[in-house]
Phi, psi and omega in degrees: 000149180248128182216166179248147170241119176256122183101099185251039172289194182307307184290315182294319180299315180294324178294318174302315182295318181298321179294318180295320181291337177274005178097004181269155170269131184234123171267126184246141175225139174221149181302321175272112190297325179305321179300313181297315182296317179297318182289326175298324183286327189256341192231018181060024175289141169274110189282145172227129183251002168219161179292327179293319175298324179296310183291328180291335185274357178252144178263159180282148355285129179291145174237114184237113179262119183260128171237071182237161183301149181292166176084227191294327175300315178295315179302316179294321181294316179297321180295324181287325184280330187309313180293344190261352182242172190229174178306133178096346178289161185235126170255135178242127173255107181261010178270193184260050178297149173293131185298333180291325175297316182294323175297315179298314180291330180296314181293322182294314183287328176302327179292341180259001180080015180260134181273134171245120177253123177260123179238103174290126189237124175238147178150340174054216182291345182270353184299325179304318183269317188266340185100165184248145171270125187229131181246107189257135176238142177143189184295132180304319180295323178287325175299320180301318181296320184269002183307319180304323179292321181293318179296327178287319184287330185288163174301335177201160186298330182247016180212155178085005177207158175187160173272114187264347183160197184283186181308132180098333186290326177296319173292327177297313182297316176298321178300316177292321177306315182287330175294319176302314182302321177305308182297319179297313180299316180295323177297312178302312183300317181291315179302316181290329176295320175299317176299319177299322184276356173272073193291334185291346178266352180046049183296143169263103187295324177296317177302315179297318179297324174292325174299316181289341183293335189241116175086342185280151179288354179251011177296146183189173173291329175297323177291324177302314180292327175297318180299315181299317182295320180285334173288319181287327188208073187303328183261003180054038179299136177087354184257125176273138183285057182237119190240123180277164167227139186266002175122323186300319180297322178295316182296323177296319180293319176302316181295324179296325178288315182295330182268355186058042178246115179298133177219062183301323184291313178296320178298313183296320181295321179294315180295331178296327180290325176296318181298323184297342186264001185265108173296313177249107184265092183299319183298320179293324176297320180295317177302315178301316179296321178299316179296325175294321181295312187268339184229005179071015183293147184297141174256128175280124178272145178284000000 
């Protein structure tokens, strides 16, 4: 099957490579032409240096997979592509778009007879080797057309991917997936910090992570990655405790509020990321001052 990949960053490039290795023809476009040129030379990618060139190289129904940042970049890319494609063509948004944007875009493109498939994609830098977990939303007929691509990208033809519902549902499921990820990561981080501060036992945190990886009820891929990190750098030297959030955790918390569904663990994990970014934690200072006021507790001076 022949398809196009727009956006050849780490994720998009590795997805294109996995498709090529699986026997598909992939036309690639990246905003930086040198990236496209280099990948064409090393990975049998069919290069396209303009969107017009890309769409002209595909026969109908065209299948164009976008791996570009969520928000305005995705919006602009869809607006640029829409005049260049036709009724029956398929646009795939494999990024982390807000599902509400996806629903809106899906309806708009549907009026032109163009299918928008949203595919929440998980797998990160390991996807090339291990395969990607993919949650697809959109029209069943369009999903059927792109199924050969999904089977190639997934860990196996019959696992790791699925059609979860209409337009927007794929990004919604991926949003919740990432919210859960926030909570799991925070629990691991807090647990290991408690172990680290129990200094009289001289715990080897990498050893403990390796023990937990086999047979334990908390074993997981995240724990595997934690073990790798602790093996490479047990004291985490050179790493600043500043944790970003890419949006999905916030959106998950917003949805929990809108739906009146309690999500205290995910919410607390998101808030912990906010705390990590504060060089000057005014709230913590005020808490210390209050404790001093009512109980005479010691205040640590800077």
